[in-house]
N, C-alpha and C positions, 0 to 999 in steps of 0.2 A: 208603395209605388216604386217602379224601377226607374232608374235613371238611364236614358237612351242616349246614344252617341252616334256621330257620323264622323268621328275621328278615325279614318280608315288607316292611317299611318299607325296609330297605336293599335288597332285591330290586327293589322299585319304582324305587328311584333309579338302580340299574344299568340298567334297562330304559330309563328316560328318557335315560340317557347313551349309548343305541344298543348296549348290550351284549346278547349273546344267551346268558344263563346256562343250564346244564344242570341239570335237575332230575328228581326222582322224584315221580311223582303216583299215587294209588290207581286201580286199574281199576274198572270200573262196579260189579262185585260186592264189591269191597273184599277180594279174595283175594290180591292181588299189587300190584306197582308197575310202572309203565311209565317208561321213560326218555325225556324229551323236552327240549326247550329252549322258552324263552319269548322273544318279540320283539314289538316295536311294528311293526305292517304298516299298510297303507292301511285295513284294516278294524278296527284297534284292536290291542290286546294279545292275542296268541294263544299257546296251548300247542300245540306241533306235535310229532307223534311218528310214526315209521315212514312219512314222507312225507304224512301227513295231519293235519289239524286235529283237536286233542283238544277244545278250548275256546276261547272268545273272551270278552273283556270287550265285550259289545255296547253300543250307544247306549241301547237300551231298558233294560238292566240298569243301566248308569250312572245314568241318570234315576231308576230305582226306588231306588237305593242312595244317591242324593244327591252323587254324584261318582265320578270314574274311580278315584281311589286306594281309596276304601272299596269299591267293587265289586271291584277287583282283590284286596284283601286278603280278602274274603269268598269269593271263588273258590278262592284259595290254601287257605284253611282247609277249604273243602268238599272239595278234591282231596288234602287232607292233603299238601300240596307241601313237599318238602325239597330244598333247591337247594344245589349244589356251589360253596363259596365260592371266588373267585379265589385 
């Protein structure tokens, strides 16, 4: 069994350390979860699943939230992200 976490501060730190954590996020209609990974790319921090981008912490959203970390945590909460601890 995998240990899941919603410690988004720790998750953010892992991403800054160039890790690609696996996570589960809500689908658009909140009826199920998708398995994906999170990584920092040239476009920012991205959630990727099934070979496609699920979401991204964009520059615009970072500016709206007052910083990348806050924007990242907001999206994690919106996606109800649970990540697999290493």
